[in-house]
Every structure is written in C-alpha cells, then in structure tokens.
N, C-alpha and C positions, 0 to 999 in steps of 0.2 A: 628797892629792886629796879624800879623804872630808871633811876639814875644810871644803873649799870648799862642799860641798852643805849642811853643817850651818849654815854662816854665814847663809845666807838664812833658815833657820828661826829662828835666834837673833835675827836682826834683826827678824823678824816678832813674835817673842815680846816683845822689848824694846819695840816699838811698842805692842803690846796692853797690856802691864803699865803702861807710862807713861800710856796713855789711860785705863786702868781706875782709876788713882789721880788722875785729873784731874777738874776740875769739869764739870758739865753731862753727867752720865752716870749710869746705874744699872748696877751690877755684881753678878753672882752669882758668888761664889767657891765653887766646887764641889769635893766630894770624890769625884765619880763616877770619877775616875781610880784611886782607892784602895779604894773601898768599893762593893760591889754593892748595887743597889737604891736608890741615891740619885738616879738620873736623874729619877724621877717627881717627887720633891720639888723638884729644880732646875727642872723644867718648870713646876711650880705657881708657884714664885717668879718665874720669867720672865714667866709669863702675868699674874700680879698686877702686876708692874712695867709691863708694856705697857699694861694697863688703866688704871693710875694715871697714866701719862704721857699717855694719850689723854684722860683726864678733866681733866688739868691743861693740856691743849693745848700740850704740849711735844714737840718733835721731837728727843728725845735718844736715843742708842743704848742698847740693853740688851746688855751684854757678859757672856759667861760665861767665866770663867777657872778652870782647875783649880788646886788647891792645889800640885800638882807643878809645873805651869807657872810659878806665882808663885814658889815656892821656888827653882827653878833659874834664874830670871831676875833676881830682886831683887838678888842679889849683883853682877850685871853693871851694873845701872842705878842702884844706890843713890847713887852720886856725882852723878847727873844729876837727882835728885829735889829738889824744894823742901821746905821745912820741913813744910808741910801734908801733902804726899805721903808723906814719910818717917814722919811721926807716924801716918798712916793705915795704912801698911804694918806699922809696929810694933804697932798695935792688933790687926791680924789675926794677926800672928805670936804675940802674947801669948795670944790666944784659943786658937790651935792648941796652944801649949805647955801651957796650963792645962786644956783640955778635950779635946784630941786631935781625932779625926775627928768626934766628936759635936757639935763647934762648927759644922759645916757643914750646909747652905749658910750663908754669911755674905753679907749684903746690904749693899752700899755705895751710898749715894745722894748725889750732889753732894758728894763728899769727906767723907762722914760714915758711920760704921758705924751702921746702922739696926736690924739684927736678926741673930741667929745661932741655929743649932740647929734650924731648921725653916723652912717656907715662910711668909713674912709675907703678910698679906692686903692687899688693895688700899688700904684705909683707912689703914693704918700707913704705907705708901709714899707715899700722897698727902699725908699730914701732913708728911713729910720733904721734899717738893718745894717749891720757892719758889712763892709765890702769884703768879698772873697774874690779870688782871681776870676772864676767863671761867672760870678754875679755881674761883674762889669761888662763882660761880653754879652750875657743874656739881656741886661738892661739896655745896651746899645741896640741889640736886635729888636727888643720890644719897642723902643722908641722909633726905630726905622719902620716897623710894621704899623705903627699908629699914625 
C-alpha cells in the first residue's frame, strides 16, 4: 500500500527530470538537499535565469531540481531519454563525480550545460539563449546601460 503513494511522487519526479533535460528550459540543479547554505546561491541563479529569459522575451520555465531527485530518478528514466538528454545527464553526473557537491548549482540552458559551481550572471545565461529579434535589441540596450 505504501508503494501506491510513492508511485505518484516517482511519476512526478520522472516528468520533472525529463522536462529538465528537454529543450526550451532553464534548469538549476541544486545541492540544497545535501548542503546547508546553498539555497541563496540557487535563488541567485534562478533570478538571473528569469531576468535573462525576460530580456530574451522567452516564456520558458525555470526549473530547480535537487541532485538527490536527479540521482534517484535518472535510473528509472534513462531508457526514455534521447541521445542529447542522455549526454546532458552524463555531463552533470561527471561533474558530480569529479567535483562533488562543490559543482552545484549546475545551470542547464536549452539542453546545454552553461555553468557550475556558483550563480551565473544574467549576461552568461542570455548568451546561452537562442537569439530572437527583440532579444538582440534588449541585449544591446542592457550592454549600453552597463
């Protein structure tokens, strides 16, 4: 009976992880589940992502996934991932294996690993986003203001 209740949570985690590895999204892979004091850095990364998306005029989600959630789910969904998603998951796993928790937060943008080990700024995220006609104008205005 307890497995029944966990199934819904696993299904939700499966959906979140597959969405996180899909295009047209920004993902913060967080270590807040494992390391105290990282929530502030995650919040900075999320805020930079939202600002960059707004500047690029993109209505993409900003997802936050914990490393524990990702690790426990990837085994279940690995057979459902395409080659790009699998390679992205492998990159994050390799970072974790080589750098431990200091690799987090990891920022993924449109199926690309953009930064790790700290909160990226808006400009870095904006460069990783696909160009849209008004994004170029907004970026130029942002650079002029800076």
